[in-house]
N, C-alpha and C positions, 0 to 999 in steps of 0.2 A: 672583444665581447660588447657588441652594440646595444643601445639602451633600447630598442626593439625587443632584443631577445627574449628578456624577462616576458612581456606581454606576451609573445609567441606562446610561449611555455604554459602561463597562465590560460590562454584561449584553450589550447590542447587539450588541458584536462578539464576544463570546462564542456568542452565538446565530449570529450569521452564519457562524463558522466550524464549527459543529456540524451545521447542516442546510442548506437551500436547493439550492444549486448541486452541480455534480458533485464528488465527492470524489477529491484529487489524490492519487497515492500519494506514499508517505514514502521515504526515501532506501534504505531495506532492499527496498522493493517495487519500487524502479528498478533497481537492482543486480542482484535477480532477474530482474525482466524482461530487461536486457540480456544476462544470462547464458542465458536461455531460447530468447531470439529471438523470443519471441512479440510479437504487434501487440495494445498495450495497447485498442486501440479496438475489438477483436474482442469479442464477447461471451463468446465461451467463454474467451479470455483473462481477463475479467473474473470469471468465475466459478471460475479456477481461483487467481486473487486473492484472493478472499475465502475459499479454502481453506487458503492459507498462513497455518500458524499462527505469526504474526509473535512472538509474547510469547516464546513457546518458541525461536524461531531466534536472538533476540535474547541470552537467558540460557544457550542451552544451545548449546556449540560442535559438540557431537556430532549436534545435530538437523540445523546448518547443513550438514556433510559428508554425512549420510544424505541431503540433498534436493540436492546438487550432481548425483549421477549422473541423478537424473531432469530436472534442469534440461538437462545437455548432451544426452539423450535428445529434449527436445523442440527445441534448437536443431538437431539432426539433422534431425528430423522436419521444421523448416520451411525446409531448404536443400535438400530434396526436392521 
């Protein structure tokens, strides 16, 4: 076993997480999807998810509070 082998394994794992397959939503995105009632498989929902400023939402509670009325409106729209 060469010393480079463990690094190669770690690099392969990191590369498989970064690219390739479909990107899985993180916990915040799952919570936002649940609150919005949107179908995560819908292309419009995917575009909406890409527009969510996740880093800002995590860092700024006021940004989260500002987003909730929009999510509730989406949920009402989904019910109709």
